C-alpha positions as CSV (number, residue, x, y, z in Angstrom):
1,M,-40.8,30.7,-41.8
2,S,-38.8,32.4,-44.5
3,Q,-35.7,32.0,-42.4
4,S,-36.2,28.2,-42.1
5,I,-36.8,27.9,-45.8
6,S,-33.6,29.8,-46.6
7,T,-31.7,27.5,-44.3
8,Q,-33.0,24.5,-46.0
9,E,-32.2,26.0,-49.4
10,I,-28.6,26.7,-48.3
11,S,-28.2,23.2,-47.0
12,R,-29.5,21.8,-50.3
13,T,-27.2,24.0,-52.3
14,H,-24.2,23.2,-50.1
15,P,-24.4,19.4,-49.3
16,A,-20.6,19.3,-49.1
17,K,-20.5,21.8,-46.2
18,T,-23.2,19.8,-44.2
19,Y,-21.2,16.6,-44.8
20,N,-18.0,18.2,-43.6
21,K,-19.6,19.4,-40.4
22,N,-21.1,16.0,-39.6
23,W,-17.7,14.4,-40.4
24,Q,-16.0,16.8,-38.1
25,K,-18.3,15.9,-35.2
26,V,-17.8,12.1,-35.8
27,K,-14.0,12.7,-36.1
28,A,-14.0,14.6,-32.8
29,A,-16.0,11.8,-31.1
30,I,-13.7,9.1,-32.4
31,E,-10.6,11.1,-31.3
32,G,-12.1,11.5,-27.8
33,Y,-12.7,7.7,-27.5
34,L,-9.2,7.0,-28.8
35,Y,-7.8,9.1,-25.9
36,L,-10.0,7.1,-23.5
37,L,-9.2,3.8,-25.0
38,P,-6.0,3.0,-23.0
39,S,-7.8,3.8,-19.7
40,L,-10.8,1.7,-20.8
41,I,-8.6,-1.2,-21.6
42,I,-6.8,-1.1,-18.3
43,L,-10.1,-0.7,-16.4
44,T,-11.6,-3.6,-18.3
45,I,-8.7,-5.9,-17.6
46,F,-8.2,-5.0,-13.9
47,V,-11.6,-3.8,-12.8
48,F,-14.6,-4.8,-14.9
49,I,-13.5,-8.4,-15.7
50,P,-12.5,-9.2,-12.1
51,I,-15.8,-7.8,-10.8
52,V,-17.8,-10.1,-13.1
53,T,-15.5,-13.1,-12.5
54,S,-15.6,-12.7,-8.7
55,F,-19.4,-12.5,-8.7
56,K,-19.6,-15.7,-10.7
57,L,-17.1,-17.3,-8.3
58,S,-19.3,-16.2,-5.3
59,L,-22.1,-18.4,-6.7
60,T,-19.9,-21.5,-6.6
61,R,-18.0,-23.7,-4.1
62,I,-15.5,-26.5,-4.3
63,A,-16.9,-30.0,-3.5
64,P,-15.3,-31.6,-0.5
65,F,-14.4,-34.7,-2.6
66,G,-13.0,-34.6,-6.1
67,N,-12.0,-30.9,-6.0
68,K,-14.8,-30.0,-8.4
69,T,-16.5,-26.6,-8.6
70,I,-20.2,-26.8,-8.2
71,D,-22.9,-24.1,-8.5
72,V,-24.7,-23.2,-5.3
73,G,-26.5,-20.1,-6.4
74,F,-26.8,-17.7,-3.5
75,G,-26.0,-20.4,-0.9
76,N,-22.7,-18.7,0.1
77,Y,-24.6,-15.5,0.8
78,T,-27.2,-17.1,3.0
79,R,-24.5,-19.2,4.8
80,L,-22.7,-16.0,5.9
81,F,-25.6,-14.8,8.0
82,S,-25.5,-18.0,10.0
83,D,-21.8,-18.2,10.3
84,P,-20.6,-17.0,13.8
85,D,-17.1,-16.3,12.6
86,Y,-18.4,-14.0,9.9
87,L,-20.8,-12.3,12.2
88,N,-17.9,-11.8,14.6
89,S,-15.8,-10.2,11.8
90,L,-18.7,-7.9,11.0
91,K,-18.9,-6.8,14.7
92,V,-15.1,-6.3,14.9
93,S,-15.1,-4.2,11.7
94,L,-17.8,-1.9,13.1
95,L,-16.0,-1.6,16.4
96,F,-12.7,-0.9,14.6
97,T,-14.3,1.8,12.5
98,L,-15.9,3.4,15.6
99,S,-12.6,3.4,17.4
100,T,-10.4,4.8,14.6
101,V,-12.6,7.3,12.7
102,P,-13.7,9.7,15.6
103,T,-10.3,9.5,17.3
104,G,-8.4,10.2,14.1
105,L,-10.6,13.2,13.1
106,I,-10.6,14.8,16.6
107,L,-6.8,14.6,16.7
108,A,-6.4,15.8,13.1
109,V,-8.7,18.9,13.6
110,T,-7.1,19.7,17.0
111,L,-3.6,19.6,15.4
112,A,-4.7,21.5,12.3
113,I,-6.1,24.3,14.5
114,A,-3.0,24.4,16.6
115,L,-0.8,24.6,13.4
116,S,-2.9,27.4,12.0
117,Y,-2.2,29.6,15.0
118,P,1.2,31.1,16.2
119,L,4.6,29.5,16.0
120,K,4.6,30.1,12.3
121,R,8.4,29.9,12.1
122,L,8.2,26.3,13.3
123,S,4.9,25.3,11.7
124,W,6.6,23.9,8.6
125,F,8.7,21.6,10.7
126,H,5.7,20.5,12.7
127,R,3.7,19.8,9.5
128,L,6.6,17.7,8.3
129,L,6.7,15.6,11.4
130,I,2.9,15.1,11.3
131,F,2.8,14.3,7.6
132,V,5.7,11.7,7.7
133,P,3.5,8.7,8.7
134,I,1.4,9.0,5.5
135,V,4.4,8.1,3.3
136,I,5.1,5.0,5.4
137,S,3.4,1.8,4.1
138,S,1.1,-0.2,6.3
139,A,3.6,-3.0,6.4
140,V,6.3,-0.7,7.8
141,T,3.8,0.6,10.3
142,G,2.9,-2.9,11.4
143,V,6.6,-3.8,11.9
144,L,7.2,-0.5,13.8
145,F,4.3,-0.9,16.2
146,K,5.0,-4.6,16.7
147,W,8.4,-3.5,18.1
148,I,6.8,-0.8,20.2
149,Y,4.1,-3.2,21.6
150,H,6.6,-5.9,22.5
151,P,5.9,-7.0,26.1
152,V,9.6,-7.2,27.1
153,V,11.6,-4.8,25.0
154,G,8.9,-2.6,23.7
155,Y,9.1,1.2,24.4
156,L,5.4,1.5,25.4
157,N,5.6,-0.9,28.3
158,Y,9.0,0.6,29.3
159,L,7.5,4.1,29.4
160,L,4.6,2.8,31.5
161,S,7.0,1.1,33.9
162,L,8.6,4.5,34.6
163,I,5.4,5.7,36.2
164,G,4.7,2.4,38.0
165,I,2.3,0.8,35.5
166,Q,2.8,-2.7,34.3
167,G,1.8,-2.7,30.7
168,P,-0.2,-5.6,29.2
169,N,0.7,-7.9,26.4
170,W,-0.9,-5.6,23.9
171,L,-1.2,-7.9,20.9
172,S,-1.9,-11.1,22.7
173,S,-4.8,-9.8,24.9
174,K,-8.3,-9.9,23.6
175,D,-9.1,-6.7,25.5
176,W,-6.2,-4.7,24.0
177,A,-5.4,-6.2,20.6
178,L,-8.1,-4.3,18.7
179,I,-7.2,-1.0,20.4
180,S,-3.5,-1.6,19.7
181,V,-4.2,-2.0,16.0
182,A,-6.5,1.0,16.0
183,M,-3.8,3.2,17.5
184,A,-1.4,2.1,14.7
185,V,-3.9,2.9,12.0
186,V,-4.8,6.3,13.5
187,W,-1.1,7.2,13.6
188,R,-0.5,6.3,10.0
189,Q,-3.6,8.2,8.7
190,L,-3.0,11.2,10.9
191,G,-0.8,13.0,8.5
192,F,-3.3,12.9,5.6
193,N,-6.1,14.0,7.9
194,V,-4.1,16.9,9.3
195,I,-3.0,18.2,6.0
196,I,-6.5,18.1,4.5
197,A,-8.0,19.8,7.6
198,L,-5.3,22.4,7.7
199,A,-5.9,23.2,4.0
200,G,-9.6,23.7,4.8
201,I,-8.9,26.0,7.8
202,Q,-6.5,28.1,5.7
203,N,-9.2,28.6,3.1
204,I,-11.5,30.3,5.6
205,D,-11.7,34.0,5.1
206,G,-9.8,35.8,7.9
207,T,-12.3,38.6,8.0
208,Y,-14.7,36.3,10.0
209,Y,-12.1,35.9,12.7
210,E,-11.4,39.7,12.8
211,A,-15.0,40.5,13.2
212,A,-15.4,37.9,15.9
213,K,-12.4,39.4,17.8
214,V,-14.0,42.8,17.6
215,D,-17.1,41.4,19.1
216,G,-15.1,39.9,22.0
217,A,-15.2,36.3,21.0
218,N,-12.4,34.2,22.6
219,L,-10.5,31.3,20.9
220,W,-13.0,28.6,21.8
221,H,-16.0,30.7,20.5
222,R,-14.1,31.4,17.2
223,V,-13.3,27.7,16.8
224,R,-16.9,26.6,17.7
225,H,-18.9,29.2,15.7
226,I,-16.5,29.9,12.8
227,T,-13.9,27.2,12.2
228,L,-16.0,24.1,12.7
229,P,-19.1,25.2,10.7
230,L,-17.0,26.5,7.8
231,L,-14.8,23.4,7.9
232,S,-17.8,21.1,7.6
233,P,-17.3,20.2,3.9
234,T,-13.7,19.2,4.7
235,L,-14.8,17.2,7.8
236,F,-17.5,15.5,5.8
237,F,-15.0,14.4,3.1
238,L,-12.5,13.2,5.8
239,F,-15.3,11.3,7.6
240,L,-16.3,9.5,4.4
241,I,-12.8,8.6,3.4
242,N,-11.8,7.4,6.9
243,V,-14.8,5.1,7.2
244,I,-13.9,3.5,3.9
245,N,-10.2,3.2,4.8
246,S,-11.0,1.7,8.2
247,L,-13.2,-1.0,6.7
248,Q,-10.4,-1.8,4.2
249,T,-7.6,-1.9,6.7
250,F,-5.4,-5.0,6.2
251,G,-1.7,-4.5,6.5
252,E,-1.5,-3.6,10.1
253,I,-3.8,-6.4,11.1
254,N,-2.0,-9.0,9.1
255,I,1.4,-8.1,10.6
256,L,0.4,-7.3,14.1
257,T,-2.2,-9.9,15.0
258,E,-3.1,-12.0,12.0
259,G,-6.8,-11.7,13.0
260,G,-6.1,-12.9,16.6
261,P,-6.2,-13.5,19.4
262,G,-9.3,-15.6,19.2
263,G,-10.8,-13.5,16.3
264,A,-10.5,-10.2,18.3
265,T,-9.1,-8.4,15.3
266,N,-10.5,-10.5,12.5
267,T,-12.2,-7.8,10.4
268,M,-14.3,-8.5,7.3
269,L,-11.4,-7.8,5.0
270,Y,-9.0,-10.0,6.8
271,S,-11.6,-12.8,6.9
272,I,-11.8,-12.5,3.1
273,Y,-8.1,-12.9,2.8
274,Y,-7.9,-15.8,5.2
275,D,-10.8,-17.8,3.6
276,A,-9.3,-17.2,0.1
277,F,-5.6,-17.7,0.6
278,V,-4.6,-18.9,4.1
279,G,-6.9,-21.7,5.4
280,T,-8.7,-24.3,3.3
281,P,-9.5,-22.3,0.1
282,F,-13.1,-21.2,0.0
283,R,-12.8,-18.7,-2.8
284,G,-16.5,-18.7,-3.6
285,Y,-17.2,-18.0,0.1
286,A,-14.6,-15.3,0.2
287,S,-16.0,-13.7,-2.9
288,A,-19.4,-13.6,-1.4
289,Q,-17.9,-11.8,1.7
290,A,-16.2,-9.3,-0.6
291,Y,-19.5,-8.4,-2.2
292,L,-21.2,-8.0,1.2
293,L,-18.3,-5.7,2.3
294,F,-18.9,-3.6,-0.9
295,I,-22.6,-3.4,-0.1
296,L,-21.8,-2.4,3.5
297,I,-19.5,0.4,2.4
298,L,-22.1,1.5,-0.1
299,I,-24.9,1.6,2.6
300,M,-22.7,3.4,5.1
301,S,-21.7,6.0,2.4
302,F,-25.3,6.5,1.5
303,L,-26.3,7.0,5.2
304,Q,-23.5,9.5,5.7
305,F,-24.7,11.5,2.7
306,K,-28.2,11.4,4.0
307,G,-27.3,12.0,7.6
308,F,-24.5,14.5,7.4
309,G,-24.8,16.0,3.9
310,K,-27.6,18.4,4.9
311,K,-25.5,19.8,7.8
312,V,-22.6,20.7,5.6
313,H,-22.1,24.5,5.0
314,Y,-20.5,25.2,1.6
315,Q,-20.6,29.0,2.0
């Protein structure tokens, strides 16, 4: 009690010191916001304002006559669930994700484990070769694989002909078009996945492997019972990032197939692009698709955290 009274007496006798302390706090807060101001301005112009504008746009459509914008409320959203083309793009997006994510992660982990074992003198060269695709843009990847998949002069069909197999018209076949685009995307993302997985493997304490060798564990047992469990945080991160990237793939699809043939590679993102800029402009309808894509990514991310987050070992 006496201590609190003395504190009050000191604050009364030294009002200037109390004022200076409060001013220093306000000054520090203002200084912090000033540092953040450039980023906040950029985010407001390029993120927050477009988000609000596109949502307002998703509630409108252009009248067929007079080119007048009219409000339709959530009519664009309800129309999507009865549109067979949009439902097809949803199915194609899920199939594309299922074909790229597991394949890419399995290849990445396998290569990362291989690079973490012998041939250390050559490992830097192998890492360089594997990492090269990540610095190539999606447009360059599309052009490269369009040349590889060419039915007449493409290298892929030429290599198949050497073993007596007649290759299909990869990009014009409904059965092979989606797989062809998926292989191009897996190749481009492989470098990033391998580097992240390799970094995770190298952070595992080597004493675990030494103890396993003493107990007689072979390579497969060490990978299964040590590497994969301790690599689970890295695998969870890669799984989450790859799902999001697969749902947002655009460059390879635009260059290789343009959503064809017959909508076989028309993903949700490409459908947004086509409805907004290529065909008859339905920008309100495309904005509604964009928000549903955002909701789908949000739901899938939440399910991944709930489904796989508990199985991740952080120690």
